[in-house]
C-alpha positions as YAML, in Angstrom:
chain: A
units: angstrom
residues:
- id: 1
  name: MET
  ca: [0.00, 0.00, 0.00]
- id: 2
  name: GLU
  ca: [1.39, 3.38, -0.95]
- id: 3
  name: ASP
  ca: [1.24, 6.39, 1.38]
- id: 4
  name: GLY
  ca: [-1.53, 7.93, -0.72]
- id: 5
  name: ASP
  ca: [-3.69, 4.80, -0.22]
- id: 6
  name: ASN
  ca: [-3.24, 4.70, 3.56]
- id: 7
  name: PRO
  ca: [-6.35, 6.10, 5.29]
- id: 8
  name: LEU
  ca: [-4.20, 7.35, 8.15]
- id: 9
  name: LYS
  ca: [-2.03, 9.46, 5.88]
- id: 10
  name: THR
  ca: [-4.79, 11.36, 4.11]
- id: 11
  name: ALA
  ca: [-5.11, 14.87, 5.47]
- id: 12
  name: ALA
  ca: [-8.14, 15.78, 3.36]
- id: 13
  name: SER
  ca: [-10.53, 14.71, 6.08]
- id: 14
  name: SER
  ca: [-9.90, 14.86, 9.82]
- id: 15
  name: VAL
  ca: [-12.79, 12.46, 10.55]
- id: 16
  name: LEU
  ca: [-12.45, 8.85, 9.50]
- id: 17
  name: SER
  ca: [-14.99, 7.84, 6.89]
- id: 18
  name: ASN
  ca: [-17.10, 4.77, 7.53]
- id: 19
  name: GLU
  ca: [-14.99, 2.81, 5.03]
- id: 20
  name: GLN
  ca: [-11.73, 3.89, 6.69]
- id: 21
  name: PHE
  ca: [-13.06, 2.99, 10.10]
- id: 22
  name: VAL
  ca: [-14.24, -0.46, 8.94]
- id: 23
  name: ASP
  ca: [-10.86, -1.14, 7.31]
- id: 24
  name: LEU
  ca: [-9.01, -0.20, 10.50]
- id: 25
  name: VAL
  ca: [-11.35, -2.31, 12.63]
- id: 26
  name: ARG
  ca: [-10.79, -5.34, 10.38]
- id: 27
  name: GLU
  ca: [-7.04, -4.81, 10.67]
- id: 28
  name: HIS
  ca: [-7.02, -4.50, 14.47]
- id: 29
  name: GLN
  ca: [-10.00, -6.42, 15.87]
- id: 30
  name: SER
  ca: [-8.21, -9.70, 16.64]
- id: 31
  name: GLY
  ca: [-5.39, -7.79, 18.36]
- id: 32
  name: LEU
  ca: [-8.00, -5.82, 20.30]
- id: 33
  name: ARG
  ca: [-9.61, -9.04, 21.56]
- id: 34
  name: SER
  ca: [-6.20, -10.39, 22.56]
- id: 35
  name: PHE
  ca: [-5.41, -7.15, 24.39]
- id: 36
  name: ILE
  ca: [-8.71, -7.27, 26.30]
- id: 37
  name: ARG
  ca: [-8.13, -10.92, 27.19]
- id: 38
  name: SER
  ca: [-4.64, -10.01, 28.45]
- id: 39
  name: LEU
  ca: [-6.24, -7.58, 30.92]
- id: 40
  name: GLY
  ca: [-7.78, -10.54, 32.75]
- id: 41
  name: VAL
  ca: [-11.27, -10.37, 31.27]
- id: 42
  name: ASP
  ca: [-13.27, -13.59, 31.39]
- id: 43
  name: PRO
  ca: [-13.12, -15.07, 27.85]
- id: 44
  name: MET
  ca: [-16.92, -15.17, 27.79]
- id: 45
  name: TRP
  ca: [-17.01, -11.34, 27.97]
- id: 46
  name: VAL
  ca: [-14.10, -10.43, 25.67]
- id: 47
  name: ASP
  ca: [-16.26, -10.03, 22.56]
- id: 48
  name: ASP
  ca: [-18.79, -7.86, 24.41]
- id: 49
  name: LEU
  ca: [-16.09, -5.51, 25.69]
- id: 50
  name: ALA
  ca: [-14.40, -5.40, 22.28]
- id: 51
  name: GLN
  ca: [-17.73, -4.50, 20.69]
- id: 52
  name: GLU
  ca: [-18.34, -1.83, 23.34]
- id: 53
  name: ALA
  ca: [-14.90, -0.32, 22.71]
- id: 54
  name: LEU
  ca: [-15.47, -0.28, 18.94]
- id: 55
  name: VAL
  ca: [-18.90, 1.33, 19.31]
- id: 56
  name: ILE
  ca: [-17.36, 4.05, 21.46]
- id: 57
  name: ALA
  ca: [-14.51, 4.46, 18.96]
- id: 58
  name: TYR
  ca: [-17.02, 4.79, 16.13]
- id: 59
  name: GLU
  ca: [-19.02, 7.39, 18.05]
- id: 60
  name: ARG
  ca: [-15.83, 9.30, 18.83]
- id: 61
  name: ARG
  ca: [-14.08, 8.86, 15.51]
- id: 62
  name: GLY
  ca: [-14.08, 12.65, 15.16]
- id: 63
  name: ASP
  ca: [-11.67, 12.76, 18.13]
- id: 64
  name: TYR
  ca: [-9.21, 10.45, 16.39]
- id: 65
  name: GLU
  ca: [-6.21, 12.32, 15.03]
- id: 66
  name: THR
  ca: [-5.17, 10.94, 11.66]
- id: 67
  name: GLY
  ca: [-1.53, 9.99, 11.61]
- id: 68
  name: LEU
  ca: [-1.62, 8.56, 15.12]
- id: 69
  name: SER
  ca: [-1.85, 4.84, 15.82]
- id: 70
  name: PHE
  ca: [-5.44, 3.65, 15.50]
- id: 71
  name: ARG
  ca: [-4.42, 0.53, 17.40]
- id: 72
  name: ASN
  ca: [-3.19, 2.51, 20.41]
- id: 73
  name: TRP
  ca: [-6.22, 4.77, 20.32]
- id: 74
  name: VAL
  ca: [-8.78, 1.94, 20.28]
- id: 75
  name: TRP
  ca: [-6.78, -0.05, 22.87]
- id: 76
  name: GLY
  ca: [-6.94, 2.98, 25.16]
- id: 77
  name: ILE
  ca: [-10.72, 3.03, 24.76]
- id: 78
  name: ALA
  ca: [-10.86, -0.72, 25.49]
- id: 79
  name: ARG
  ca: [-8.70, -0.22, 28.58]
- id: 80
  name: HIS
  ca: [-11.21, 2.36, 29.87]
- id: 81
  name: CYS
  ca: [-14.10, -0.04, 29.16]
- id: 82
  name: VAL
  ca: [-12.38, -2.75, 31.22]
- id: 83
  name: LEU
  ca: [-11.69, -0.27, 34.04]
- id: 84
  name: ASN
  ca: [-15.33, 0.82, 34.04]
- id: 85
  name: GLU
  ca: [-16.47, -2.80, 34.17]
- id: 86
  name: ARG
  ca: [-14.11, -3.41, 37.07]
- id: 87
  name: ARG
  ca: [-15.52, -0.40, 38.94]
- id: 88
  name: LYS
  ca: [-19.08, -1.62, 38.34]
- id: 89
  name: PHE
  ca: [-18.15, -5.08, 39.61]
- id: 90
  name: ALA
  ca: [-16.45, -3.64, 42.70]
- id: 91
  name: ARG
  ca: [-19.45, -1.42, 43.40]
- id: 92
  name: ARG
  ca: [-21.85, -4.37, 43.13]
- id: 93
  name: SER
  ca: [-19.59, -6.50, 45.33]
- id: 94
  name: ARG
  ca: [-19.31, -3.78, 47.94]
- id: 95
  name: ILE
  ca: [-23.06, -3.27, 48.08]
- id: 96
  name: LEU
  ca: [-23.79, -6.95, 48.41]
- id: 97
  name: ASN
  ca: [-21.11, -7.52, 51.04]
- id: 98
  name: GLU
  ca: [-21.97, -4.51, 53.16]
- id: 99
  name: ASN
  ca: [-25.73, -4.64, 53.06]
- id: 100
  name: VAL
  ca: [-27.30, -7.95, 52.26]
- id: 101
  name: THR
  ca: [-25.03, -10.97, 52.37]
- id: 102
  name: ASP
  ca: [-27.10, -12.35, 55.25]
- id: 103
  name: ILE
  ca: [-30.35, -11.58, 53.48]
- id: 104
  name: LEU
  ca: [-29.24, -13.37, 50.33]
- id: 105
  name: LEU
  ca: [-28.12, -16.38, 52.34]
- id: 106
  name: ALA
  ca: [-31.40, -16.55, 54.20]
- id: 107
  name: THR
  ca: [-33.55, -16.22, 51.11]
- id: 108
  name: SER
  ca: [-31.53, -18.62, 48.97]
- id: 109
  name: GLY
  ca: [-33.72, -21.55, 49.99]
- id: 110
  name: ASP
  ca: [-31.15, -23.32, 52.16]
- id: 111
  name: SER
  ca: [-32.31, -24.20, 55.64]
- id: 112
  name: PRO
  ca: [-30.47, -22.88, 58.69]
- id: 113
  name: GLU
  ca: [-29.54, -26.48, 59.43]
- id: 114
  name: ALA
  ca: [-27.30, -26.62, 56.35]
- id: 115
  name: GLU
  ca: [-24.58, -29.20, 56.67]
- id: 116
  name: GLY
  ca: [-21.27, -27.81, 57.92]
- id: 117
  name: SER
  ca: [-22.81, -24.66, 59.43]
- id: 118
  name: SER
  ca: [-21.69, -23.66, 62.89]
- id: 119
  name: ASP
  ca: [-24.26, -23.27, 65.67]
- id: 120
  name: GLU
  ca: [-23.78, -19.50, 65.48]
- id: 121
  name: ASP
  ca: [-24.43, -19.53, 61.72]
- id: 122
  name: LYS
  ca: [-27.59, -21.57, 62.28]
- id: 123
  name: LEU
  ca: [-28.80, -19.13, 64.94]
- id: 124
  name: ARG
  ca: [-28.06, -16.13, 62.70]
- id: 125
  name: ALA
  ca: [-29.83, -17.71, 59.74]
- id: 126
  name: ALA
  ca: [-32.87, -18.60, 61.86]
- id: 127
  name: ALA
  ca: [-32.95, -15.08, 63.34]
- id: 128
  name: LEU
  ca: [-32.67, -13.53, 59.90]
- id: 129
  name: LYS
  ca: [-35.43, -15.71, 58.53]
- id: 130
  name: ALA
  ca: [-37.70, -14.73, 61.43]
- id: 131
  name: CYS
  ca: [-36.85, -11.05, 61.01]
- id: 132
  name: LEU
  ca: [-37.56, -11.18, 57.28]
- id: 133
  name: GLU
  ca: [-40.90, -12.86, 57.94]
- id: 134
  name: ALA
  ca: [-41.74, -10.10, 60.44]
- id: 135
  name: ILE
  ca: [-41.46, -7.27, 57.93]
- id: 136
  name: PRO
  ca: [-44.29, -6.41, 55.54]
- id: 137
  name: GLN
  ca: [-44.51, -8.30, 52.25]
- id: 138
  name: ARG
  ca: [-43.91, -5.05, 50.33]
- id: 139
  name: SER
  ca: [-40.58, -4.63, 52.15]
- id: 140
  name: ARG
  ca: [-39.58, -8.23, 51.38]
- id: 141
  name: ASP
  ca: [-40.47, -7.68, 47.72]
- id: 142
  name: LEU
  ca: [-38.41, -4.51, 47.68]
- id: 143
  name: LEU
  ca: [-35.38, -6.31, 49.14]
- id: 144
  name: ARG
  ca: [-35.76, -9.24, 46.76]
- id: 145
  name: LEU
  ca: [-35.99, -7.08, 43.66]
- id: 146
  name: ARG
  ca: [-33.14, -4.81, 44.70]
- id: 147
  name: TYR
  ca: [-30.63, -7.38, 45.91]
- id: 148
  name: GLU
  ca: [-31.56, -10.71, 44.34]
- id: 149
  name: GLU
  ca: [-32.80, -9.37, 41.00]
- id: 150
  name: GLU
  ca: [-30.30, -6.46, 41.14]
- id: 151
  name: MET
  ca: [-32.90, -3.96, 39.94]
- id: 152
  name: LYS
  ca: [-31.67, -0.38, 39.84]
- id: 153
  name: SER
  ca: [-33.19, 2.08, 42.28]
- id: 154
  name: THR
  ca: [-34.71, 4.09, 39.41]
- id: 155
  name: GLU
  ca: [-36.51, 0.98, 38.11]
- id: 156
  name: LEU
  ca: [-37.62, 0.06, 41.61]
- id: 157
  name: ALA
  ca: [-38.87, 3.57, 42.27]
- id: 158
  name: GLU
  ca: [-41.05, 3.34, 39.19]
- id: 159
  name: GLU
  ca: [-42.24, -0.16, 40.11]
- id: 160
  name: PHE
  ca: [-43.15, 0.90, 43.67]
- id: 161
  name: ASN
  ca: [-44.43, 4.36, 42.65]
- id: 162
  name: MET
  ca: [-41.82, 6.18, 44.73]
- id: 163
  name: ASN
  ca: [-39.16, 8.75, 43.92]
- id: 164
  name: PRO
  ca: [-35.57, 7.36, 43.99]
- id: 165
  name: PRO
  ca: [-34.44, 9.20, 47.17]
- id: 166
  name: ALA
  ca: [-37.51, 7.94, 49.06]
- id: 167
  name: LEU
  ca: [-36.88, 4.44, 47.80]
- id: 168
  name: ARG
  ca: [-33.24, 4.52, 48.95]
- id: 169
  name: LYS
  ca: [-34.38, 5.77, 52.34]
- id: 170
  name: ALA
  ca: [-36.96, 2.97, 52.55]
- id: 171
  name: LEU
  ca: [-34.26, 0.38, 51.79]
- id: 172
  name: GLU
  ca: [-32.06, 1.91, 54.47]
- id: 173
  name: ARG
  ca: [-34.91, 1.72, 57.01]
- id: 174
  name: ILE
  ca: [-35.64, -1.90, 56.09]
- id: 175
  name: ARG
  ca: [-31.97, -2.86, 56.51]
- id: 176
  name: HIS
  ca: [-31.82, -1.08, 59.87]
- id: 177
  name: SER
  ca: [-35.03, -2.78, 60.97]
- id: 178
  name: ILE
  ca: [-33.67, -6.20, 60.08]
- id: 179
  name: ARG
  ca: [-30.35, -5.47, 61.76]
- id: 180
  name: ASP
  ca: [-32.10, -4.29, 64.95]
- id: 181
  name: CYS
  ca: [-34.37, -7.33, 64.92]
- id: 182
  name: MET
  ca: [-31.42, -9.67, 64.51]
- id: 183
  name: GLU
  ca: [-29.45, -7.96, 67.27]
- id: 184
  name: ALA
  ca: [-32.44, -8.32, 69.58]
- id: 185
  name: ARG
  ca: [-32.92, -12.00, 68.70]
- id: 186
  name: LEU
  ca: [-29.21, -12.81, 68.99]
- id: 187
  name: SER
  ca: [-28.48, -10.88, 72.18]
- id: 188
  name: PRO
  ca: [-27.61, -13.07, 75.19]
- id: 189
  name: VAL
  ca: [-30.64, -11.64, 77.08]
- id: 190
  name: ALA
  ca: [-33.03, -12.74, 74.30]
- id: 191
  name: ASN
  ca: [-31.61, -16.27, 74.33]
- id: 192
  name: ARG
  ca: [-32.33, -16.89, 78.04]
...
């Protein structure tokens, strides 16, 4: 290919044409997938993240400076996609660990007498089950949809006909109520 034929060398247009973009994607897509895989992404999700990076690149092709490495540019976008996915995963993990691990365990269908559980674990699971049964059905539904179904607060707010701040406050109150109930049931005085 001569310099005049190279889409990166043409200065007539600062925005890549659709044809130029498609040619560059064809040239670099397998390397992009390998790069994403090398960042530790589960192989099942590599294609999705590569597609996301290419969609973003297409939408931002006006930002691409001709003459610079398309490969480096699109790999930078892919790197940001992976970082964003990592942040989302960490945020979901943090929420589940801090707020509802016990709730998810109790509602998973396993009995408190699960094999290998300590006596304390059995007591906690039984207390949690009792505390969950003590709250209104609407509150249980709210917890289930938010934490088991991982519905976003905006979707939940619409579903429950509430505004998002009120919904978040309701979830906070439900969690506090369950925590207080469990503390009362598990306190040494309550067990006498």
